[in-house]
N, C-alpha and C positions, 0 to 999 in steps of 0.2 A: 664320311659317316660320323655321326656325333655320339656313338656309343661310349667311347672312352671318356668323353666329357660328362655324359649322364652318369656313367658308373662312378666317376670320381665324386660327383655330388652324392650319390647313394652311399658310397663308402665313407664319406665324411659324416653323413647323418648317422650311419651305423656306428662309427667310431665315437661320436658324441653321445649316442645312446648308451654305449657300453660304459662310458665315463660316468653316466648318471645313474645307472642301475647296479644293483649288487649281483646280478646274474653273470658269473664268469667274466668279470671285466678284463681279465688279462688274456682272454681268448686262447686258453690252453686246454688240452684234452684231459689232463689229470693234475692233481695237486702238485705244485712245483717241488716241494720237499720229497714227496713220495717218488716222483719221477727221478729226481736227482739220485736218490738211493738206488733205484732200479738200474740206472745207466752207468753207475760207477765202474762196474767191471767192463762194460762196453768201451767206455772212454779209455780205460787202462789198456785194453786190447788194441784200440786205435793207436795209442801212443807207441805200443810195441810194434805193431805191424807197419806203421808209417814212419818209424824212427829213421832219422837221417834224410828225410825228404822235406821238401818245403810245404807239404800238405798237412802236417800233423794238426796244427791249430784249425785249419779250415775243416778238416774231417771231424774234429771234436765239436766245432760249432754246428756242423750238419747233424750230428747225433743229438746235440742239445735242442736243435730245431725240430726234431721229430715230435715234440710235445705241442707244437703250435698248430692251431686250427688253420686250414686253408681258407682263402677268401670265400670260397663257396660254402664251406662249413660255417664260417662266421655269419654269412648272409642267411643261411638256413636257420641258425640259432636266433639271429636278429628277427627274422620274419615270425618265427614261433613266439618270440618274446613280446612282439607287438600284436600278436594274434591276427596275423595276415596270411591267408591262404594264397599260395602261388599256383597258378594254372599252367597247363601245358605250354601255351604260347608264351607265357611269361618266363618259364624255365628255358625255353628256346632262345628268348631274347637275352637272358642272363648268360647262356652259353655263347651266344653270338658275340657278346661283349668280350669274352675271353679270346675267341678266335680273332676278333678285330684288333684287340690290344696286343696280341702276340703275332700278328701278321699273317694269319692263315684263314681268314674268314671266307673269302670267295675264290681264291685262286684266279684262274683266267676267266671263269664264267661268272660275270657280275649280273645279278638279277636285281636291278634297281628298285623295282616295285616291292620285292620281298624285303630288301634292305630298308626301304621306307616304312613298311608295316612293322618290321622288327623294332625300328627306332620309335615308332609311335607306341608300341606296346611297352618299351622300356620307359618312355616318358610317363605312361600311365602307372607303371610300378612306382616311379618316383613320386608322382602325385598321390597315389594311394598311401605310400609310406608317410608323407607329410601329413595327410589327413588323419591317418591312424595315430601319429604322434600327437596331434592336436585333439585326440579323443573324439573326432568327428564320426558320426554313425549314420549319416544320410547317404545320398546318391552322388555319384561322380559321372562325368561324361567320358565314355570309353572311346578314345581316339584310336585304339588298337583294333577296333572292329568296324568294318565298313558300315556306314550309316550313322556312326557315332551315337550309339544308344546310351541312354542314362541307365546306370546300374547301381545297385547297392554297393557300398564300400567293401563289403565282404565277398563280392563276386569278382573273380579275376578278370583282367583285361584279355581281350582276344577271344574269349569263349563266345560261341554263337548264341547260346541261350542266356539272356540276362536274368 
C-alpha cells in the first residue's frame, strides 16, 4: 500500500508551506513563552515525583511536548490555510494512512478494492493540495470516484456528486 509514501509527500508539502507562511509556523497550540510559564509547576512536580528514576528527563520532555499539534491537527490547520475543504472519503483516507503507518490498517481482513480506492482518494488529496498551492481554481480529475469525473478544485475527492 502506498499511503505512507503519499503521506510523506503531503507532510513535506505541509512542512514547506509552514516555513513560508506566518500562520503558526512552529505548529504549537499556544505561545511558547505563555506555555512555558504555565507548565513550570508541572515540570517541578515531575522532577519531584520521578526523582531517582531514569525517567525524569523523558517525562519533562513529554510535558513540554503537550504544546505541539498532532500531525492530524497540523494537516487540518494546513488545509484551512490553503482554503481546501476535506470530504468524508478524504478524511477516511487520511485516517487510513495513520492505521497503515502504525501497522493496524486491515488486520486479517484485507479488502484490496477498498485499499485501492482509499489510495486513489489520497492521491487526489495530494493533487488538490499541489493545485491549491499553485493558486489553480479550475477542475481536476477525481480518481477517487468511479468513472473519474472532472470536478472543481474545491469539491472533495470521493464524493458522489461533483
